[in-house]
N, C-alpha and C positions, 0 to 999 in steps of 0.2 A: 839748667837748664836741663830737660832731656835730651836724655841722645841716642839720633841716631844711627839704626844699625846698619845703614848705610849710605854714607851721604849723593847727595846730586851730583856731587862731581862723579867719585866713584862710577855712579849711573850711567853717565855722554862714556868714561871712560871706556867701560865694557863695553857700550854699544859700540863706538868707535872701534872696537878693537873688531865688528863682524861684519857694520856695511862701509858701505865703499862710498864709499871722502871726494867732491872737484872739486877743487880747486878751480880760485876769483878767475885768472885770465885765463883755462878752461871753460868758463861757464860765457863768459863773458864774447868769447868765439863763436859761443853754442847759439847766442840771444835768438841771433832770428831761425835755426835752424827749423822747421817745420813738425820736426819726427822727436825732440823737447817739449817738454814745457812741464815751464818751472813754476811750482807751487808754492807761497807765501801766504804762512802759516803764523807772521805776524799776529798782533791786533791794531786791529780800524785802526785806531791812533798814531802806531809805530809806522802802521803805512804810509796815515796823509802824511807825512813828513816826507814820503821820496819812494819809494816802489822802482822796478828794474820790466821796466814798459812788453804786457806782453805776457805777465806774471800771471797766472789763475788765485786770486784770494780766498788760499779754507782756510780759518779761523782751526788756532788748535784741537780745541775742541772739539770742532764735528768733521778731524779729518779722520776717524774711524769708520767715522760710520757714514762721511763722505763717502770713500772706498771701495764700500761692500756691495758689491747688487743686490744683495737679499738684503739689506734699511733700508727705511724709509724715505732714507738721506739721500741716498745715491744721488752721484749726480754724473750727470754720460762724459766732459773733461775725462776722470778715471774714467772709461772704459774700454779709451782707448792702445792701440798696439805703440802703442807710445814709450820715449825715454822722458822718468821720474828726474824730476833733480828738487829735491826741499829745502827748502832755507828757514829760518827767520831771523837773530838783528844778532846772534855772535855764534852760533856751529852747536848752540848747546841743547836749545826743543825741538831745532828738526833733527837731531842726532840719534836722541828719541824717538822722534817720532818714525822717522827708517827702521829704526830696531823692529821698529813696533808691529808697524810695516810686512814688515820682512817674517815675525809674527806669525804673518797675519796670512805673509802670501802675494801679495801684493810689490811689486818687486821694483824698490824705490833704487838712487841717489841722495846724500845731502850739500849740499854748501857749507862746505870744512870752519872759513872763518865766519859767516855768512852775511848779514850786506855790513855788513858794519868802516869791515875795506873796502867794495862795492867799486864808488868811488868813485876817491882816489890810485883805484889799481884802473880808471879808466873806461866799468861799466857805464852805459847811459839809466840814468837816473828820471824819471815820471815824476809830473806835479798835477793831481790828477784827484776829482773822487775816491777818494777808499773804500767805496758801498763793496760784502761780499759778495759773489757774486749768484 
């Protein structure tokens, strides 16, 4: 087996040292805040099993293009003067995503534990159509 120069876990750990991490209970308290945009970067199969009501679905592979106003794929939801909190299932993908967005100059945070503990900590979950925005 080929040895990698840097592991995915090491990349996530490095990202977490320089980004803002939001605890689940704190994001639960922000769900209805009109100045907070919760962004779900999980794939459609994951999202179809439940998602945070009102969250924006931005598939991981498109995030950088959707937030860049100069990209032909730019989405207006990312052009607002709001607080953005990204999440995935366990906090790994969202940590890497937010670190990359920070490098681009886009201010965002991520849900430290991801969606994995959301419901058990009392977070609302919606089950419905999971098409990307």
